[in-house]
Phi, psi and omega in degrees: 000135178291160180289157180252128173282123180260135182228173175299333179289326184243357189298311180295325183292319180283316184283340186272356186274185178282160174099191187251128174235123173262140179235128176254114175266121191218175169209156184299327186273001188267108183303310180298331179292314181296325178286326179284336184305314176299323178294321181291321176298318179299321180292328180293324178291333183280334185234079178298337181284349183243139179277121176256114179251153180230134174242117177283108187293342178281318182276342182233059182301328181298315175296316177309310178294320180306317186256017174048051179281115180245348176217144178229149004284152167244134179253134176233138174244130179239130175231128178054037181081004181251124172288120182245000179200143171199125183209135172283154177114143177283134180262139168299158182304323184287323178289327179291319178295320177289325174302315178297321176300317184294313183298317178293336181273353185296145172266103188296329178298322175292320181292323178294319177300317176300316179296317177303314179300322178290339180279343179276000000 
């Protein structure tokens, strides 16, 4: 599956649903972003059950600000509408695959329980 361009208009709809959404915050002028792009695309081909989104931080500055993106590329993983991972830096392909496996293996009931405990 090709990557999906995420904007302020569609981000909440795409990221708020069930399943896994990976988000690559990037910019055209960013060398590491350009080097990471083919890795991200290959991974999207391997995992048709996951939404691979891209946020152009130049065109979507509001989203960059909303998620406090200070360095790009930044990779974010969202599962069932919950942000479960966010880290700046391009990942090697093996690390991206490992991240996907970890997100797939999460017990989301446990994640929600821990989030609820932190809010009190």
